[in-house]
C-alpha positions in Angstrom: 39.1 39.0 -22.7 39.3 37.8 -26.3 38.7 41.3 -27.6 41.4 42.6 -25.3 43.7 39.8 -26.7 44.4 38.6 -23.2 47.4 36.2 -23.6 46.4 33.7 -20.9 42.8 33.5 -22.3 43.9 33.0 -25.9 46.6 30.5 -24.9 44.2 28.5 -22.8 41.7 28.1 -25.7 44.5 27.2 -28.1 45.6 24.4 -25.7 42.2 23.1 -24.8 41.1 22.7 -28.4 43.8 20.1 -28.8 42.4 18.3 -25.7 38.7 18.2 -26.6 38.0 15.3 -28.9 36.3 16.0 -32.3 34.2 12.9 -31.9 33.1 10.9 -28.8 33.8 7.6 -30.6 37.3 6.7 -31.8 37.7 6.7 -35.6 40.1 3.8 -35.1 38.2 1.3 -33.1 34.8 2.9 -32.5 35.2 2.8 -28.8 33.9 5.6 -26.5 36.3 8.5 -25.5 38.9 7.3 -23.0 39.4 10.0 -20.4 42.7 8.5 -19.3 44.3 9.5 -22.6 44.3 13.2 -21.8 44.8 15.3 -18.7 41.3 16.5 -18.2 41.8 17.4 -14.5 44.8 19.5 -15.4 42.8 21.5 -18.0 40.0 22.1 -15.5 42.5 23.4 -12.9 44.1 25.7 -15.5 40.7 27.1 -16.2 39.9 28.2 -12.7 42.1 31.4 -12.6 40.5 32.6 -15.8 37.0 32.1 -14.4 38.0 34.2 -11.3 39.0 37.1 -13.6 35.9 37.2 -15.9 32.3 36.0 -16.2 32.6 34.4 -19.7 30.1 31.9 -21.0 32.7 30.4 -23.3 34.9 29.5 -20.4 32.0 28.1 -18.4 30.8 26.0 -21.3 34.4 24.7 -21.8 34.5 23.7 -18.1 31.2 21.9 -18.4 32.5 20.0 -21.5 35.6 18.9 -19.6 33.6 17.9 -16.6 31.3 15.6 -18.5 34.1 14.1 -20.5 35.7 13.3 -17.2 32.5 11.5 -16.1 32.0 14.0 -13.3 28.3 14.4 -13.1 28.4 16.8 -10.1 31.0 19.0 -11.7 29.0 19.1 -14.9 25.7 20.0 -13.1 27.4 22.7 -11.1 29.1 24.1 -14.3 25.7 24.4 -16.0 24.2 26.0 -12.9 26.9 28.6 -13.0 26.0 29.4 -16.6 22.4 29.7 -15.7 23.0 32.0 -12.8 25.3 34.3 -14.9 22.7 34.6 -17.6 19.8 35.0 -15.3 21.4 37.6 -12.9 24.1 39.2 -15.0 22.7 39.2 -18.6 24.2 42.5 -19.6 27.6 41.8 -17.9 28.5 38.4 -19.1 30.7 37.7 -22.2 30.2 37.4 -25.1 28.1 40.6 -24.8 24.7 41.1 -26.5 25.0 44.2 -28.7 21.9 45.8 -30.1 19.9 42.7 -29.3 22.3 40.5 -31.3 22.7 37.2 -29.4 24.5 35.0 -32.0 27.9 34.9 -30.3 26.3 33.9 -27.0 24.0 31.3 -28.6 27.0 29.9 -30.5 28.9 29.5 -27.2 26.0 27.5 -25.7 25.6 25.4 -28.9 28.7 23.5 -27.8 26.5 21.9 -25.1 24.6 20.2 -27.9 27.6 18.5 -29.4 27.8 14.7 -29.5 30.9 14.9 -27.3 28.6 16.3 -24.5 25.4 14.3 -25.1 27.1 10.9 -25.5 29.5 11.7 -22.6 26.4 12.3 -20.4 24.8 9.0 -21.6 28.0 7.1 -20.6 28.5 8.8 -17.2 27.9 6.3 -14.3 24.8 7.1 -12.3 24.9 4.5 -9.6 26.9 1.4 -8.7 25.4 -2.1 -8.8 26.9 -4.7 -6.4 27.0 -7.4 -9.0 27.3 -5.7 -12.3 29.2 -2.5 -11.6 28.5 1.1 -12.7 25.2 1.7 -14.4 24.8 4.5 -16.9 21.8 5.8 -18.8 23.5 4.3 -21.9 23.0 0.9 -20.4 19.4 1.6 -19.9 18.9 2.8 -23.5 20.5 -0.4 -24.8 18.4 -2.6 -22.5 15.0 -1.0 -23.5 15.8 -0.9 -27.2 16.4 2.9 -27.4 20.0 2.4 -28.7 21.9 -0.5 -30.2 25.0 -1.8 -28.4 28.3 -1.0 -30.2 30.9 -3.7 -30.8 32.3 -4.8 -27.5 29.7 -2.9 -25.5 27.9 -4.9 -22.8 24.2 -5.3 -23.1 22.4 -5.8 -19.8 18.8 -6.8 -19.6 16.1 -4.5 -18.2 15.4 -6.8 -15.2 19.1 -6.6 -14.1 19.1 -2.8 -14.3 15.9 -2.3 -12.5 17.1 -4.7 -9.8 20.4 -2.9 -9.6 18.7 0.5 -9.2 16.6 -0.9 -6.4 19.7 -2.3 -4.6 21.9 0.8 -5.2 23.5 2.6 -2.3 20.7 5.1 -1.3 23.2 7.9 -0.6 24.8 7.6 -4.0 21.5 7.3 -5.8 20.1 10.4 -4.0 23.2 12.4 -4.9 22.8 11.5 -8.5 19.1 12.5 -8.4 20.1 15.8 -6.9 22.7 16.4 -9.6 20.2 15.6 -12.4 17.5 17.8 -10.8 20.0 20.7 -10.6 21.0 20.1 -14.2 17.3 20.1 -15.3 16.5 23.3 -13.4 19.6 25.1 -14.7 18.8 24.3 -18.3 15.3 25.6 -17.8 16.8 28.7 -16.2 19.1 29.2 -19.2 16.2 28.9 -21.6 14.1 31.4 -19.5 16.9 33.9 -19.5 17.0 34.0 -23.3 13.2 34.0 -23.5 13.0 37.1 -21.3 15.2 38.9 -23.9 13.1 37.7 -26.8 15.6 35.1 -27.9 16.2 31.3 -27.8 19.0 29.4 -26.1 18.8 26.8 -28.9 19.1 23.9 -26.4 17.1 20.8 -27.3 19.1 17.6 -27.0 20.6 18.2 -23.6 17.4 19.1 -21.8 15.6 16.1 -23.4 18.3 13.7 -22.3 18.3 15.2 -18.8 14.6 14.7 -18.5 15.0 11.0 -19.6 17.8 10.4 -17.2 15.8 11.9 -14.3 12.9 9.6 -15.2 15.3 6.7 -15.1 17.0 7.4 -11.8 13.9 8.7 -10.0 10.8 7.0 -11.6 8.6 7.7 -8.6 9.2 11.5 -8.9 8.5 11.2 -12.6 5.2 9.4 -11.9 4.0 12.1 -9.5 5.3 14.9 -11.7 2.7 17.6 -12.1 1.9 19.7 -15.2 3.8 22.9 -16.0 4.1 25.3 -13.0 3.5 29.0 -13.1 7.2 29.8 -13.5 7.3 27.7 -16.7 9.1 24.7 -15.4 8.5 21.7 -17.6 6.9 18.5 -16.1 9.5 15.8 -15.5 7.9 13.5 -18.0 5.7 14.4 -21.0 3.5 11.4 -20.3 2.3 13.0 -17.0 0.6 15.8 -19.0 -0.4 13.7 -21.9 -2.4 11.2 -19.9 -6.0 11.3 -21.1 -8.5 12.7 -18.6 -10.8 10.2 -17.0 -8.2 7.4 -16.9 -6.6 5.9 -13.9 -4.9 2.6 -13.2 -5.9 1.9 -9.7 -7.2 -1.7 -10.2 -7.0 -4.6 -12.7 -10.3 -3.4 -14.2 -8.9 0.1 -14.7 -5.7 -1.3 -16.2 -7.7 -3.5 -18.6 -9.9 -0.7 -19.7 -6.9 1.5 -20.3 -5.2 -1.2 -22.4 -8.4 -1.6 -24.4 -8.5 2.2 -25.1 -4.9 2.1 -26.2 -5.5 -0.8 -28.5 -8.6 1.0 -29.9 -6.4 4.0 -30.8 -3.7 2.0 -32.6 -6.3 -0.1 -34.5 -8.0 3.1 -35.7 -5.1 5.3 -36.4 -1.9 3.3 -36.6 -2.9 -0.3 -37.5 0.5 -1.2 -38.8 2.2 -0.3 -35.5 3.9 -3.3 -33.7 2.6 -1.7 -30.5 -0.9 -2.9 -31.3 -0.4 -6.7 -31.0 1.8 -6.2 -27.9 -1.0 -4.1 -26.2 -3.6 -6.7 -27.2 -1.4 -9.4 -25.7 -1.0 -7.4 -22.5 -4.7 -7.0 -22.3 -5.3 -10.7 -22.7 -2.8 -11.5 -19.8 -4.3 -9.2 -17.2 -5.6 -11.2 -14.3 -4.1 -14.5 -15.6 -2.2 -16.9 -13.3 1.5 -17.7 -13.7 0.6 -21.0 -15.4 -1.7 -19.4 -17.9 0.9 -16.7 -18.7 3.6 -19.4 -19.3 1.1 -21.3 -21.5 0.5 -18.3 -23.7 4.0 -16.8 -23.9 6.3 -19.9 -23.9 4.0 -22.8 -24.7 6.8 -25.1 -26.1 8.7 -24.7 -22.8 5.9 -25.3 -20.3 6.8 -29.0 -19.8 10.5 -28.1 -19.2 9.8 -25.3 -16.7 10.4 -26.2 -13.0 10.9 -24.5 -9.7 14.2 -25.1 -7.9 13.2 -25.9 -4.3 15.9 -26.0 -1.6 19.1 -24.4 -0.5 22.6 -25.9 -1.1 20.8 -29.0 -2.4 17.6 -28.6 -4.4 15.0 -30.7 -6.1 12.9 -29.7 -9.2 9.2 -29.1 -8.9 7.9 -29.3 -12.5 5.4 -26.5 -13.3 3.3 -28.9 -15.4 2.7 -31.1 -12.3 1.4 -28.3 -10.1 -2.4 -28.0 -9.7 -3.8 -25.3 -12.0 -5.2 -22.4 -10.0 -8.8 -21.4 -10.7 -9.1 -18.6 -13.2 -9.6 -15.1 -11.8 -12.9 -13.8 -13.0 -12.7 -10.2 -14.0 -15.6 -7.9 -13.6 -18.0 -7.7 -16.5 -16.6 -5.8 -19.5 -18.2 -2.7 -21.0 -21.4 -3.0 -22.8 -21.4 -4.5 -26.3 -19.9 -2.2 -28.9 -22.2 -0.3 -31.3 -22.5 -1.6 -34.9 -19.3 -1.0 -36.8 -17.2 -0.4 -33.7 -15.7 -3.8 -33.3 -12.3 -3.7 -35.1 -11.2 -6.4 -37.5 -9.0 -9.0 -35.7 -10.0 -7.5 -32.4 -13.2 -9.3 -31.5 -11.7 -10.2 -28.1 -11.1 -6.6 -27.2 -14.0 -5.0 -25.3 -15.6 -1.7 -26.3 -14.0 1.1 -24.4 -16.0 4.1 -23.0 -12.9 6.3 -23.4 -11.3 7.4 -26.6 -7.7 8.3 -27.2 -6.9 10.7 -30.0 -3.1 10.9 -30.3 0.0 8.8 -30.1 1.3 10.8 -27.2 -1.8 10.1 -25.2 -1.6 6.4 -26.0 2.1 6.2 -25.0 1.5 8.2 -21.8 -1.3 6.0 -20.7 0.7 2.9 -21.6 3.4 4.1 -19.3 0.9 4.6 -16.5 -0.4 1.0 -16.9 3.2 -0.3 -16.9 4.1 1.5 -13.6 0.8 0.3 -12.0 1.8 -3.3 -12.6 5.4 -2.8 -11.6 4.1 -1.4 -8.3 1.2 -3.7 -7.5 2.0 -7.0 -9.3 5.8 -7.3 -10.0 5.5 -10.8 -11.3 3.1 -9.9 -14.1 4.5 -9.9 -17.7 2.2 -6.9 -18.5 4.7 -4.2 -17.7 7.3 -5.8 -19.9 4.9 -6.0 -22.8 4.0 -2.4 -22.2 7.6 -1.3 -22.0 8.4 -3.0 -25.3 5.3 -1.6 -26.9 6.4 1.9 -25.9 9.9 1.3 -27.2 8.6 0.3 -30.7 5.8 2.9 -30.9 7.8 5.6 -32.8 10.2 3.5 -34.8 10.1 3.2 -38.6 9.4 -0.1 -40.3 13.0 -1.1 -41.0 13.9 -0.4 -37.3 11.1 -2.6 -36.2 12.3 -5.4 -38.6 15.8 -5.1 -37.1 14.3 -5.6 -33.7 12.0 -8.6 -34.4 13.9 -10.6 -37.0 17.1 -12.6 -36.7 20.2 -10.8 -38.1 20.4 -13.2 -41.0 16.9 -12.1 -42.2 18.2 -8.7 -43.4 21.1 -7.8 -45.6 22.9 -4.6 -46.6 22.6 -3.1 -50.1 25.4 -4.3 -52.3 26.1 -7.5 -50.4 25.7 -10.6 -52.5 22.9 -13.0 -51.7 
């Protein structure tokens, strides 16, 4: 239609370019795009007659961009599914056409799905509703687990609140979200496959990666049971499922402790400066400990102030320090003594492990398995929180780690007077 200089087609794109924001965050106040400032539904409605006249990827991509800016997850997923079906079933008929194997125009059209205005919009799209704290987005989860820094004025929920909210979410709404994300994931894979069949690449990286992460967030059980790549090339839902070292499992406290020892061994050998190492060692030390012992290790200065609130409308305090200390849980004997030279400096309390991890991806994958094991079998344990923080810090550079562990006043910007 563009080649034919169709007036309705050209006029629509001229109008919509003035609607689509150049940046997701305002240059004036830094706030996320406000969908109420433009008539997104009107632009979507105006697009429908054109879509009925032609099968054009540029129109479909524009529809997807408008949908996600409007925080319409279902509309976005369906729009991407339409693109996937068109490329898969009507490769030679869709516009822009591939001429003599040249796919540049078609790839350029899809590149708009990688724009920050799409990726950030999907991060901010509500996924489910929490009764006490309102809509929860993947962005909230990223901020809570340290994957993103909250912008000025942006709420920062803690992980416990979000996990609790997900568990309490309306089942029908949560299942609808999971279905939409699954459709989005499958459609993006289908788009990639359509290009691969023709010897090309769709060039999509950021959006599929984000989609996988969102699916793992809204459906962690599915992610846990995800299987390796299938015959049709579909990616596993979480990389860690395929990167888990063979021979490992986390079916008991002994298994989990052995896994943590192997992870610590890898980091001590290969990445001794990683902040993941002390966190993993601490998690290993706390496996099998009682609540009192955990408090004594993690918050020793607060142990005398800690108290259980007993009662209903009226309560009395039962100080933790006054309670009888439970007998220590005796773990099964550790592995045999390490061979000469195998005990790592500063890690004398870490047992020798029969298994050996050779890569960071294996270590992170196994760490996630241990974390999920404790969340499922021992929710009150601090181990999953230590594992989660260790994973969050595993691939950050030194300055990013400092920003996470030091008070704000400890670091200063270049050019700022002391």
